[in-house]
N, C-alpha and C positions, 0 to 999 in steps of 0.2 A: 301482447307485448309484455316482456318481463323487465322489471326494473324501470327506473326513470331515465329518460333520454338526457335530461339536463343534470349532469353530475357535477358541474363546476360551479362553485359558489365564489362570488367576488365581494368581499366586504367593501362597503362604500360609506365614507363619512361625508356628511353634508352640514353646511351651516344652517341656522334656523331659517334664514331667507330662502336658501336653496330647497329645504324641505317643504316650506310653505308653497313655493312655486311648483314643486313636483306634485304635491297634494292637490293643488288647484288644477293643474293640467290633467291629472288622473280623474278628478271629479268632472271636469268639463267633457272629457272624452268618454267617460263611462267605463274606462279600463282600470284594472288594478294597477298599482304602481309598478309591479313586476312586469306585467304585460306591456305597459306603456314604455318602460325602459327598453324592453326587448324590441318593440316596434321601432323606437328611435334609433337603436343600434343598427337595425337592419335597413335604415333609411326610409322607412314608411312615413307617409304623410299622416299626421295626427289631426283629425277633424273633431270639432265639438259634437257631442251626442245631440241628435235632433231633439227639439222640444217635444213635449207630449202632444201638443196640438198638431204637429206635422204628421204623425201617424194617422190621426183621425182625418185630417185633410186629404192625405193621399188615398185613404180608403174611399172617401166620398168622391174624389175626382176619378178614381178608378171605376167606381160604379157608374158614374155619369158617362164616362168614356165608353164603357161596355154598352150602355143604352144607346149611345150615339152610333156605335159600331153596328148594333142590331138594326137600327133604322137604315143605315147606309147599306147593309147587306140586303135588306128587304127591297130597297130601291134598286139595287143592282140586279137582283134576281127577277124583278118584274120589269125592269127596263124603264121604269117611270119613277120619278121622285114627285109624288103628289104634294099638294100644298100642305096637307096634314103632316107629312114627313118633314118637309122643310120647316114648318112651324115648330115641330118637336125638336129638330136639330138646333134651331135658334134658341128655344127654351133651355135645352141642355147646356149649350155654350154659355148662356147668360147665368145659369146656375153655377157652372164651373167658375166663371169670372167672379161672381158674388162670393163664393166660398174662399177663393184665393184672396180677394181684396179684404174680406173680413178677418181672415186668419193671419195674414202676413202684414 
């Protein structure tokens, strides 16, 4: 790519309150002010950046769900869901619930 795609500059004057509000939105979203304004202009929904514990929680839940999926796959392949498999699924679901309850 040669040159910049964005060649148009629009000067924008803001009051102190407008600037504070823009800075607050940018900080909450994790976007730069420029990216935030472009997103708003394009009609995108701006969401707050997830808290740091969300990433950790999602990783843990993903791991637990993978374990549950492996147990279910084994039960499907053998045609039997033994009590050990059922107990493991219950334990995994309890761990997921505990993580979500503690983190949220």
